[in-house]
N, C-alpha and C positions, 0 to 999 in steps of 0.2 A: 487773583482769581484764576482757577484752572480753566484752560481753554476747552471750549466745547468741540473744537475741530481737531483732527489729526490727519496725517498724510493719507490720501485716498488709496484704497486698495479694492480689488475685485472680490466681493463677498457673495456673489450670486452663484452658488455651487450646485444648485438643484433646480430642475425644471419644474415650473409651476404653470400648468397648461389648463385651458378651459375649452371644451367642445360643446357647442349648442346647436340645436336643430329640431325640426319636427320629427314625428315618428317615422322610422324607416329611412332617415337621412344618412345613416352610417356612423353615428357618433360612437357607438359601443365598439364596433369592429375596427374603426380607424384608430381610436384611442388604444385598443388592445394591441394593434400592430405597432403603434408608436412605442408602447411600453415594452414590447418584446424586442424591438429594434434597439431601444435605448439600453436595455439590460445587456444585450449581446455586444453593443458598442463599448460599454463599460468593462465587460469581461475581457474583451480583446485588449484593453489598456491596463489590465491587471488591477483594477480598482476593487478592493477586497469586498466591500459591502454588496457588490453586484451578484455575489453568490448566494445571497439571502433570498427568501421567497418574495414574490409579489403579493401584496395584500389587495383584495377586491372587496370593497364595501358596496353591497348589491341591494338595490331597492326594487328591482324589477326583473329579476332572474337572468339578467344579461350574462352573468358569469358562467352559467351553465353552457351557453352557446359559444363562448370563446375559449373555454377550458381546453378543447382539443388543440387550439393554436399554441397555447402555453405548453401542453404536453409534448407536442411535436418539436418545440424549440428546447425541450429539456429544462423548462423553468417551472419550479414548484409554485403553485398558487394557493394561497389561503383565502377563504371567503367567509363573509359574515352577511347574512340576509336580514336587514333591519331597515326601518324607516324612522326610528326614534331619534330625535335630535339629541336626546340625552346620551346616545351612543357615539355621536359624531366626533367630539374632541377626544374622548378616550380611544377611539379607533385610530385617529391620527397619531396619538402618543404611542400606542402599542406597535403600530407599523413602523414608527420612527426607531423604536428600540430593537425590533426583531426583523424588519423587512428591508427591501431595497427600493420599493416603489409602492405607492398607494393609488388605486384607481377607484374613484367614487362615481357611481352611476345609479341614480341620478341625484344631484344635489337639490333639485327641485322638490323631491319628496320629503327631504329633511325639513325644508322651510315650511312646506304645507303642513306636515305633521306637527311642527312646533307651534304654528299659529292656531291650528285647530285645537290642540291640547290646551293652549292658553285660554282660548275662547270658551272651551268647555269648562275648564276649572274656574274661570271667573264669571261664568253664567252670562256670556255675551251673546244672547240669542239674536239680537238685532245687529250684530257686527261689532268689530273692534272699535274702541273709542280713541280719541286723539291721544289721551295720556298713556294708552297701552303701548304705543309704538316706542316710547323711550326705553321701556324695559326690554321689549323684543329685540330692538336694534342693538342694545347694549349686550345682551346675552349672545346674539348672533356674532357680534364682534369677537367673542372669545374664540370662535372657530376661525374667522378670517385672520386673526393675529397668529394663531398656531399654524395656519395654512402657509402664511408668508414666511414665518421664521423657522419652521421645522427643518431639520437636517434630513430631508426626505424628498424624493421626487414625487409630486402629486399631480395626477391628471384627473380633473373632475368634469363630468358630463352634466348637462342640464337641458331642460326643454326650452325651446325658443318661445319668447313672447314678443308682443309688439309694444312700442312706445307711442303714446298719443299726445296731441296738444290741440288747443283751440285756436282756430283762425277765423277771421271775419270774412264772410262771403261778400265780395265787392258788389255783387248784383243785388242782393236783398238786405245787406247790412247785418245779417244774423251770424252769430258765432257757431261754427261747425267743428266737430271733432274729426281730426284726420290722423292717419298713421304718419309718424315722423321717423321711425327707425325700429330696430329690433334690439332685444336684450335677453339675457339669461333669466329664466323664470326662477327667481329666488329673492332674497332680500335685495332691495334696489341697487345697492352698491357692490354686490358680489362680483359682477362682471368686470369691475375695475381691478380686482386683485391678481388675476393671472398675468404672467409676463408675456404669454402668447394666448390670444383668444381667437377661436376658429368657429366660423359658421358653416355648418354642413347642410347641403341640399341634395335631394334626389331628383333626377331629371330623366325623361324618356327620350331616346333618339327615335323619332317616328319612322325614319327610313329603315333602320335596322331592328327597331323594336327592342333595343338594348337599354337596360337601366344603367345609368352612370351616377356616380356620386361626385359632387364638387365641394371642395374645401376653399372657403374664402378667408384669408387671414385678415381679420378686422383690426387686430392690434398685435404688434410684435416689437418689443422694446429695444432690441438691438438694431432694428430697422434694416435687417438684411433680407427678410422675406415679407415685410409689412406690405399689405395691399396685394399680395400675390394670390393667384387662383390656381388650384391644382385639380386635375381630373383623376378620379379614383386614387386618392392620395396614398402614399406609402411613407415609411419611416424616412427614406432618403430625402423627401421633400422638406422635412422639418430639421434635417441635420445641420444646415447652416446656422440655425438658432442654437442648437445643442452644442455645437463646436465652440461657441463663444462663451459658454458657461465655464466657471472655474471648477470643473469636475474634479472631485477628490479633495477640494479645498474646504475651508470653513464657510459656513452659511451665516449671514447676518442680514435679515431683511430690514427691520426697523427696531430700534431699541425701545421696547414697550415698557421697560422698567422705569423710564423717566415719565413724570407726569407734572401737572400744574396744581396739585392739591394745595401747595403752600401759598398760592396767590389768590385762592378762592375765598371770598369773605365768609365768615361763619354765619349760619342762620341767626336772624335776630339782630345782626349788626346794621349799621346805618347804610350799608351798601347792598343789602339784599332786597331792595324795594321791587326790583323787576320780578324776582322769584315770587314774592308775596302777591304782587298784582296778578301774575299768572295763576296762582292758587285761588285768588278771589274769583277770577272769571271761571275757573274750573268748577268751583263749588256752587256758584250761582247757576251754572248750567246743570249741575247735578240736582239741584232743587227743582228746576223746571222739569227735568227728565223723570224725576221721582213722581211728581204729580201726574205727568203724562202716562206713566206706567200704570197708575191706578185710575186712569180715566177721568182725572180732575182737570177740567178746562173752563176757562172764562167765557166760552162762546155762548153758553146758555145762561139764563138768569140764575138757575139753581147752581150751575157750576161756578158762576161768578161769586155767589154767596159763599160757596164752599171754600174757594180760594181765599176770599177775604177773611173767613173764620180761621183758616189755618195760618195765614200770615199774622193775624192778630195774636193767636195763641203761641206761636213759636218764634215770632220775630218782633212782637210788640208794636206792630204797625199794620195799617191796612193798605199801604202803598208799596207796590213792588219797586218803584223808583227809589224809595227810601232804603229798602233792603240792599239795592245795588250800591248805595253809598256807605254801607257798613264796613267796618274793619274785618279782616280775615277771621279773627277769633270769634266775632259775633256771628258771622255767616256760618262757620263750621258748627258752632254750638246750636244754632237754630236748625241747621240741617240734620244734626244728630238727633235732636228732639223730634223733628218731623219724621225722620226715618224710623224711630222707635214706635211712633203712633201708627204709621202706615204699614210697616213691615213686621211689627211685633218684636223688634230687637234693635238695639243701638247700632250705629254704623261704626262707632269708635269704642275701643275697650280701654279702660283706665288701667295703667300699669301701677306697680307699687310706688313708683316715683311720682305718680300723678300725671304722667304724660299720656296723651291720647294716641292710640295706635289703631290704624285702619284694620278692620276685620275682614273685609271682602274686596280689597283692591290692592294693587301692587304699589308700594311706597314710591313716591316720586323723588 
């Protein structure tokens, strides 16, 4: 059997940085100064790709305000002003082919646009449903994979959000929601991807009435400036991290070509019971939600009679508990019939092969 392991080598050749903060905290200007300093540092060392333009993926016009900094440094900047998630991965790929560095400001807008487009396309007026997140996270992972593995320096900025958790109040015994930390506003795991993650804050010195910016290093994987705090940060503050990169070398983040497809049981096998049970629960919930959408409820006598009539017609029973005991195929068949009556169209479309395909939802 071929060994999975090989002698260790340093394959982190490109800076993958993340800056987050509230409005006016200095994310854009600090990241621009770091980008300029990094390119000049690479040029001094004769690294050829450093003579290519810096690419700026701009969602909030920040590139206009830092362009003079790049002009003064003699660094050509290419810009694209878009918030469409569909542009995100192609932008990384284009910058990798033709540029020296990509600056994304702000990654938050791409995540927001993606989820809003999905909700609009899937008619999620009441918010996204549990099963939607599998698709959204899977598609977002296409970006994080290329972010980590691309042969390109990437600095992404994002808005700061708060993390919350429930704690029990010792005085009254009630559970209360409290802030437990900060995170980058994007898909939940995005903040884990950068090799250096920076929190920016703006503060006022009341004696001098001078605005200052502070950079807190929340994570730095070489552990040379991890936990550090810098006032009005410059490129030199981040240089200890950059010096430890294998600059000019080959980049390999994670081998995403390997997967576990071969050990996953085929649908319909004796081992897919967990998947089928999850699907049963999802479609039982869909049945209840469909009736709720049409104002059908068992709270009144008329509503109860309506529920019983629909159950009897589409599920051949008057007891919801019996429906809960049905097999997945029975539940889906009854749901499709109910959907046809209430919405005027089937939920599933029969293909030529006789298989049922969802019409208005993302396949799980």
